[in-house]
C-alpha positions as CSV (number, residue, x, y, z in Angstrom):
1,M,1.4,-0.8,3.6
2,K,1.2,1.1,0.3
3,K,0.1,4.3,2.0
4,K,2.6,3.9,4.7
5,L,5.6,3.6,2.4
6,L,4.3,6.5,0.3
7,A,4.1,8.6,3.5
8,M,7.7,7.6,4.3
9,A,8.9,8.8,0.9
10,L,7.0,12.0,1.1
11,T,8.3,12.7,4.6
12,G,11.9,12.2,3.3
13,A,11.2,14.6,0.5
14,M,9.9,17.2,2.8
15,I,13.1,16.9,4.9
16,L,15.1,18.2,2.0
17,G,13.4,21.5,2.2
18,T,13.3,21.9,6.0
19,M,16.5,20.3,7.5
20,T,18.4,23.5,7.6
21,G,16.5,24.3,10.8
22,C,17.2,22.6,14.1
23,G,13.7,22.1,15.4
24,S,12.1,18.8,16.2
25,G,9.1,17.1,14.9
26,S,7.7,13.6,14.3
27,T,6.2,12.6,11.0
28,G,5.0,9.1,10.8
29,S,7.6,6.3,11.1
30,T,10.3,7.8,9.0
31,V,11.9,10.7,10.9
32,A,11.9,12.1,14.3
33,N,13.7,14.9,16.2
34,H,16.6,16.0,13.9
35,G,18.1,18.7,16.0
36,K,20.7,18.5,18.6
37,E,18.2,17.2,21.2
38,T,18.9,16.5,24.8
39,S,18.2,12.9,25.7
40,A,14.9,12.4,27.4
41,S,16.8,10.4,30.0
42,G,18.8,13.4,30.9
43,K,22.1,11.7,30.0
44,G,23.5,14.1,27.5
45,E,22.6,14.5,23.9
46,A,20.4,12.0,22.1
47,L,22.3,10.0,19.4
48,R,21.0,10.4,15.8
49,L,21.3,7.7,13.2
50,V,20.3,8.3,9.6
51,S,19.5,5.1,7.9
52,G,18.8,4.5,4.2
53,K,16.5,1.5,4.6
54,I,12.9,2.3,5.4
55,E,12.2,-1.5,5.3
56,I,13.9,-1.9,8.7
57,D,12.8,1.4,10.2
58,S,10.5,-0.3,12.8
59,A,13.1,-2.9,13.8
60,L,15.7,-0.2,14.4
61,K,13.4,1.9,16.4
62,A,12.3,-1.0,18.5
63,F,16.0,-1.8,19.2
64,A,16.8,1.8,20.0
65,K,14.0,1.8,22.6
66,Q,15.5,-1.4,24.1
67,Y,18.9,0.2,24.1
68,Q,17.7,3.3,25.9
69,E,16.0,1.1,28.6
70,K,19.2,-0.8,29.0
71,T,21.7,2.1,29.0
72,G,19.8,5.3,29.4
73,Q,21.1,6.6,26.0
74,E,18.4,7.8,23.7
75,V,18.9,7.0,20.0
76,I,16.8,8.7,17.4
77,I,16.4,6.8,14.1
78,E,15.8,8.7,10.8
79,S,15.0,6.5,7.9
80,L,15.3,8.0,4.4
81,G,14.3,6.1,1.3
82,G,11.7,5.8,-1.4
83,G,13.7,7.7,-4.0
84,V,14.9,10.4,-1.6
85,D,18.3,11.9,-2.4
86,I,20.1,10.8,0.8
87,N,23.4,12.4,-0.1
88,G,21.6,15.7,-0.7
89,A,19.9,15.4,2.6
90,L,23.2,14.7,4.4
91,K,24.8,17.7,2.6
92,N,22.0,19.9,3.8
93,Y,22.5,18.6,7.4
94,L,26.2,19.3,7.1
95,A,25.7,22.8,5.8
96,A,23.3,23.5,8.7
97,G,25.8,22.2,11.3
98,N,23.3,19.5,12.1
99,M,25.0,16.3,11.1
100,P,23.8,13.0,12.6
101,D,26.2,11.0,14.8
102,I,25.8,8.0,12.6
103,F,25.1,8.3,8.9
104,V,24.6,5.9,6.0
105,F,26.7,5.8,2.9
106,G,26.3,3.5,-0.1
107,G,29.8,2.6,-1.3
108,E,32.9,3.9,-3.0
109,G,31.2,6.9,-4.6
110,D,29.6,8.1,-1.3
111,Y,32.9,7.3,0.5
112,Q,34.7,9.8,-1.7
113,T,32.2,12.4,-0.7
114,W,32.2,11.7,3.0
115,K,35.7,10.3,3.8
116,D,36.9,13.4,5.7
117,Y,34.0,13.0,8.1
118,M,34.3,9.3,9.0
119,A,35.8,8.0,12.3
120,D,38.2,5.1,12.3
121,L,36.4,2.0,13.5
122,S,39.2,-0.4,13.1
123,G,39.7,-1.0,16.8
124,E,36.1,-1.9,17.5
125,E,35.4,-5.4,18.8
126,W,33.1,-6.2,15.9
127,A,35.7,-5.3,13.2
128,S,37.4,-8.7,13.6
129,Q,34.1,-10.6,13.3
130,T,33.2,-9.7,9.7
131,D,34.7,-9.5,6.2
132,F,32.3,-6.9,5.1
133,G,33.5,-3.7,6.9
134,F,34.1,-0.9,4.5
135,K,37.8,0.1,4.3
136,S,39.3,3.4,3.6
137,E,42.0,4.0,1.0
138,D,44.7,3.4,3.7
139,G,43.0,0.2,5.0
140,K,41.1,1.5,8.0
141,I,37.6,0.3,8.6
142,V,35.3,3.3,8.4
143,G,32.0,1.6,7.5
144,F,29.9,-0.5,9.9
145,P,28.2,-3.4,8.0
146,Y,24.7,-4.0,9.4
147,A,23.5,-6.6,6.9
148,V,24.2,-8.7,3.8
149,E,21.5,-8.5,1.1
150,G,21.0,-10.1,-2.2
151,Y,18.8,-9.8,-5.2
152,G,18.0,-11.0,-8.7
153,I,14.5,-11.9,-9.7
154,T,12.2,-12.9,-6.8
155,Y,9.6,-15.4,-7.8
156,N,6.3,-16.8,-6.5
157,K,7.1,-20.5,-6.3
158,N,3.5,-21.5,-6.3
159,I,2.8,-19.8,-9.6
160,L,5.9,-21.3,-11.2
161,E,4.9,-24.8,-10.0
162,A,1.4,-24.3,-11.4
163,A,2.9,-23.2,-14.7
164,G,5.3,-26.1,-14.8
165,V,8.4,-23.9,-14.5
166,D,11.3,-25.2,-12.4
167,P,13.2,-22.3,-10.6
168,A,16.4,-24.3,-11.2
169,S,16.0,-23.6,-14.9
170,L,16.3,-19.9,-14.5
171,T,20.0,-19.6,-15.0
172,S,20.3,-18.2,-18.5
173,Y,18.6,-16.0,-21.1
174,E,17.0,-19.0,-22.8
175,G,15.8,-20.4,-19.5
176,F,14.0,-17.1,-18.7
177,K,12.7,-16.8,-22.2
178,K,11.0,-20.2,-22.0
179,A,9.7,-19.4,-18.5
180,F,8.2,-16.1,-19.5
181,E,6.6,-17.5,-22.6
182,T,5.1,-20.4,-20.7
183,I,3.7,-18.3,-17.9
184,D,2.4,-15.7,-20.3
185,S,0.5,-18.4,-22.2
186,K,-1.2,-19.5,-19.0
187,K,-2.1,-16.1,-17.5
188,A,-5.8,-16.7,-17.4
189,D,-5.5,-20.2,-15.8
190,L,-2.9,-18.9,-13.3
191,G,-5.1,-15.9,-12.4
192,I,-2.3,-13.4,-13.0
193,T,-2.0,-10.2,-15.1
194,A,1.6,-10.4,-16.3
195,A,4.6,-12.6,-15.8
196,A,6.6,-9.9,-14.1
197,S,6.3,-6.8,-11.9
198,V,9.0,-4.3,-12.9
199,A,9.0,-0.5,-12.4
200,A,11.2,1.6,-14.6
201,E,10.0,5.2,-14.1
202,S,13.3,6.9,-13.6
203,G,12.2,9.7,-11.2
204,Q,11.5,7.2,-8.4
205,M,12.9,3.9,-9.6
206,Y,16.3,4.8,-11.1
207,W,17.9,3.0,-8.1
208,S,16.2,-0.3,-9.1
209,T,17.0,-0.1,-12.8
210,G,20.2,2.0,-13.0
211,N,21.8,0.4,-9.9
212,H,20.3,-3.0,-9.2
213,L,19.4,-4.3,-12.7
214,F,22.5,-2.7,-14.2
215,G,24.6,-4.2,-11.4
216,Y,24.2,-7.6,-13.1
217,Y,26.0,-6.3,-16.2
218,L,28.8,-5.1,-14.0
219,S,29.4,-8.3,-12.0
220,G,26.9,-11.1,-12.8
221,G,28.7,-14.4,-13.3
222,L,32.1,-13.0,-12.2
223,E,34.3,-14.1,-9.3
224,R,33.8,-11.9,-6.2
225,G,36.1,-9.0,-6.4
226,D,36.5,-9.2,-10.2
227,T,36.4,-5.5,-11.2
228,K,36.8,-5.8,-14.9
229,Y,33.5,-4.1,-16.0
230,I,33.3,-1.5,-13.2
231,D,36.9,-0.5,-14.1
232,M,35.9,-0.1,-17.7
233,L,32.8,2.0,-16.7
234,K,34.9,4.2,-14.5
235,S,37.2,4.9,-17.5
236,G,34.1,5.6,-19.6
237,A,34.0,2.4,-21.6
238,V,31.7,-0.6,-21.9
239,D,31.9,-4.2,-23.3
240,K,29.4,-3.8,-26.1
241,E,28.9,-7.6,-26.6
242,R,28.1,-8.1,-22.9
243,L,26.0,-4.9,-22.8
244,G,24.1,-6.2,-25.9
245,Q,23.2,-9.5,-24.0
246,F,22.1,-7.4,-21.1
247,A,19.9,-5.3,-23.4
248,D,18.3,-8.4,-24.9
249,F,17.4,-9.7,-21.5
250,T,16.1,-6.3,-20.3
251,R,13.9,-6.1,-23.4
252,L,12.6,-9.6,-22.6
253,L,11.9,-8.7,-19.0
254,F,10.1,-5.5,-20.0
255,D,8.0,-7.2,-22.7
256,Y,6.6,-9.6,-20.2
257,S,6.0,-7.0,-17.4
258,H,2.8,-5.4,-16.3
259,K,2.7,-2.3,-18.6
260,N,1.3,0.3,-16.3
261,T,3.5,-0.6,-13.4
262,L,6.5,-0.7,-15.8
263,I,6.0,2.7,-17.2
264,S,4.6,4.7,-14.2
265,G,4.6,2.5,-11.2
266,T,6.2,3.2,-7.8
267,Y,8.1,0.8,-5.6
268,D,4.8,0.3,-3.7
269,D,2.9,-0.5,-6.9
270,Q,5.5,-2.9,-8.0
271,L,5.7,-4.8,-4.8
272,A,1.9,-4.9,-4.2
273,L,1.3,-6.3,-7.7
274,W,3.6,-9.3,-7.0
275,A,2.7,-9.7,-3.3
276,Q,-1.0,-9.9,-4.1
277,G,-0.2,-12.9,-6.5
278,K,-0.8,-11.0,-9.7
279,T,2.6,-11.7,-11.2
280,A,5.2,-14.5,-11.0
281,F,8.3,-12.3,-10.7
282,V,9.3,-9.0,-9.1
283,T,12.7,-7.4,-9.5
284,Q,13.5,-6.8,-5.9
285,G,15.6,-8.7,-3.3
286,N,15.3,-10.0,0.2
287,W,14.8,-6.5,1.6
288,I,11.1,-6.9,0.8
289,D,10.8,-9.7,3.5
290,P,9.6,-7.3,6.2
291,S,6.8,-6.0,4.0
292,L,5.4,-9.4,3.1
293,P,3.2,-9.8,6.3
294,D,1.5,-6.5,5.4
295,Y,0.2,-8.2,2.3
296,Q,-0.5,-11.4,4.1
297,V,1.7,-13.3,1.7
298,S,1.3,-17.0,2.2
299,F,2.9,-18.4,-0.9
300,D,6.4,-19.9,-1.1
301,C,9.0,-17.7,-2.8
302,G,12.7,-17.5,-3.6
303,I,15.3,-15.6,-5.5
304,A,16.7,-16.5,-9.0
305,P,19.7,-15.0,-10.7
306,L,19.1,-12.2,-13.1
307,A,20.7,-14.5,-15.6
308,F,21.0,-12.3,-18.7
309,T,23.8,-14.2,-20.4
310,K,23.8,-17.1,-22.8
311,E,26.1,-19.0,-20.5
312,E,24.7,-20.3,-17.2
313,M,24.7,-17.9,-14.2
314,K,24.0,-19.7,-11.0
315,G,24.6,-17.1,-8.4
316,V,23.0,-13.8,-7.2
317,L,24.4,-10.4,-6.3
318,A,24.9,-10.3,-2.5
319,D,26.8,-7.8,-0.5
320,C,26.3,-5.0,2.1
321,P,23.5,-2.7,0.8
322,S,25.3,0.2,2.5
323,W,27.3,1.0,5.6
324,W,27.0,3.3,8.6
325,A,29.8,5.8,9.4
326,V,30.4,7.6,12.7
327,Y,30.7,11.4,12.2
328,N,34.2,12.2,13.3
329,K,33.6,15.9,14.2
330,G,30.6,15.2,16.5
331,N,30.3,15.2,20.2
332,N,29.0,11.7,20.6
333,I,31.7,9.6,18.9
334,D,32.2,7.2,21.9
335,A,28.5,6.8,22.4
336,A,27.9,6.1,18.7
337,K,30.6,3.4,18.8
338,A,29.0,1.8,21.8
339,F,25.6,1.7,20.1
340,L,27.1,0.1,17.0
341,K,28.9,-2.5,19.2
342,E,25.6,-3.4,20.8
343,I,23.9,-4.0,17.4
344,A,26.8,-6.1,16.2
345,V,27.6,-8.3,19.2
346,S,24.6,-8.5,21.4
347,E,21.8,-11.0,21.0
348,D,19.2,-8.2,21.0
349,G,21.1,-6.4,18.2
350,Q,21.4,-9.5,16.1
351,K,17.7,-10.3,16.7
352,A,16.7,-6.7,15.6
353,L,18.5,-7.0,12.3
354,V,18.1,-10.7,11.5
355,T,14.8,-11.8,13.0
356,D,12.9,-8.5,13.0
357,G,14.6,-6.8,10.1
358,G,14.7,-9.9,7.8
359,M,18.4,-9.3,7.1
360,I,21.4,-11.7,6.9
361,S,24.0,-10.9,9.5
362,P,27.5,-10.0,8.2
363,Y,29.1,-11.2,11.5
364,T,30.6,-14.7,11.9
365,T,29.7,-14.7,15.6
366,C,26.0,-14.3,14.9
367,T,24.1,-17.3,16.0
368,I,20.6,-16.3,14.8
369,S,19.4,-17.6,11.5
370,P,17.0,-15.6,9.3
371,E,13.3,-16.7,9.6
372,T,11.9,-14.8,6.6
373,P,11.5,-16.7,3.3
374,L,13.8,-14.7,1.0
375,A,16.6,-14.2,3.6
376,R,16.5,-18.0,4.1
377,N,16.7,-18.6,0.4
378,L,19.5,-16.0,0.0
379,K,21.5,-17.7,2.7
380,T,21.7,-20.9,0.6
381,Y,23.5,-18.9,-2.1
382,V,25.8,-17.3,0.5
383,D,26.6,-20.6,2.2
384,A,27.3,-22.2,-1.2
385,G,29.6,-19.4,-2.3
386,N,27.3,-18.6,-5.2
387,T,27.3,-14.9,-4.9
388,Y,28.7,-11.9,-6.9
389,S,29.9,-8.7,-5.4
390,W,28.0,-5.4,-5.7
391,E,30.4,-3.6,-8.0
392,W,27.6,-1.1,-8.9
393,T,28.2,0.7,-5.6
394,K,31.5,1.9,-7.1
395,M,29.9,3.8,-9.9
396,P,30.3,7.6,-10.0
397,V,27.8,9.3,-7.7
398,G,24.5,10.1,-9.4
399,I,25.1,8.2,-12.6
400,A,22.0,6.1,-12.2
401,M,19.8,9.0,-11.3
402,N,21.1,11.4,-13.9
403,A,22.3,9.3,-16.8
404,T,21.5,5.6,-17.0
405,G,18.1,5.5,-15.2
406,P,16.4,7.7,-17.8
407,I,17.6,5.4,-20.6
408,F,16.0,2.4,-18.9
409,E,12.7,4.4,-18.8
410,L,12.9,5.2,-22.5
411,Y,13.5,1.5,-23.2
412,A,10.6,0.5,-21.1
413,K,8.3,2.9,-22.9
414,G,9.4,1.5,-26.3
415,E,10.8,4.9,-27.4
416,I,14.2,3.4,-28.2
417,D,15.1,-0.1,-29.5
418,R,17.8,-2.5,-28.4
419,D,20.6,-1.1,-30.4
420,T,19.8,2.5,-29.4
421,F,19.7,1.4,-25.7
422,V,23.2,0.1,-26.1
423,T,24.4,3.2,-27.9
424,M,22.9,5.6,-25.4
425,M,24.2,3.6,-22.5
426,E,27.7,3.6,-24.1
427,A,27.5,7.4,-24.6
428,A,26.2,8.1,-21.2
429,I,28.9,6.1,-19.5
430,A,31.6,7.7,-21.7
431,D,30.4,11.2,-21.0
432,Y,29.5,11.0,-17.3
433,P,33.1,10.7,-15.8
434,K,33.8,14.0,-17.6
435,N,30.9,15.9,-16.0
C-alpha cells in the first residue's frame, strides 16, 4: 500500500510536466489516457473525470467500467493527490486545450478560479436530493457533491481501552492532555512507539496541517455556517486568544507524536505507523477507511474531535471534501451530466461511493449505509447534528501551501515556540490577502 500510494503521488507529479501534450498513457492506478480520446466502444469521445481523491480511485474506476458496460460510454478516471498541485494541473490542461469533462474543485477559493468554466447543474434530478451542492454567487448549483467526509483525531480504540482512556473524555484540551500523558507513560506495556502519528513536513503535508488541523481553529465548536473566524482571516485578522489555545493544543499534539514521522514523514508513513498499531492516534479522517484492509487492520477505531479549546467540543468537522464541476466549454456536457446522475441516484453509483469508497452519501435518497468503521462512526456525529462546517475551504487559494503550512513545520521541529507560532501565523494571515 505504501509503495502504491507513493507511485500515485509520483505519477501525479509527472503529469504536471507532461500534460501539455495530448497523447495517451497508463501509469499505475492514478491516471490513464488524458487526451481527447475516442471511446473504445465507438460511441463518441470518452469522458474524462479528474478526481482529487486517490483513496477512491479504484472504486471510481470499477464504477466507470460498469457504466460503460451499461451505456456504452467510456469514462476515464484521473486521480490526483498525494500533495500534487491539482489547480496547477488543471491550469496546464486548460492552457493545452485539454480540459477534462468533469473536474474537481475544493471550495470557494477554487470556485473563484474556475467559475467561468462551470456548467449550471441546478436542473439535474439529484440537485433536489442534497443540501451539499456547491452554489455559485447567483445561487445556481455548479458543484456536484459526491461524499460527506469528517475528521478530527482518529483513534485505535483497543489501545485506548488498554490504557484506560475513555474516547468520550476527548472533548477538550485537558481531556487530551490527560490521555496523552497516560498513554505515553504506558508505551512499553502497550507496545507502541508514540501516542500519536502526525506528519507536518510542509512540502507534502501542508494540506493536513494548514488546511485540516487549522480548520478546527476556523470552525471547531461553532454552529454550522458560522463564518466569524474565516471572515476575519479573509480580512487579514485572527482572534489571538483562540489562536493561542490552538497553538497550545498543537504543541501538545506535536510533543506526543512520533518524532521522525512528525518532521519528515509522508502521508503513507503517517498512516502506516498508526495502522500497524504503533500509535494510538492519527490526524486523518474517514477517508483512510479504504486503505485499512491493505494493512489488515482488525482493531476497533473511531474519530474524536480535535478539541483544542478549554471548553468542551463534542463535534467533528464534516462536509464535502470537494465537488465535481462539468466543463461548460466542452463537447460532452450532456454525457457528463448523465454520468453524474448515475452516480447520485443509481444503486450502483451509491454502492461505489458508500460501500466501495467508504464515503458517506450526501443524498437523502441514498439507502445504503456505510460499512467501513470510520464512516460508520462519523455517521453517528452527522445523525446527531454534532458537526462543524469546513470553513477552511474558503481560505485564499494557496495559503496553506505557501504561508501557514511552513509555520506548522517550524513549530513541529521546535524551531519556534508557542508565542512565535501565533505571531507568525498572525503575520502570514495579515499579509497573504495582499499578495
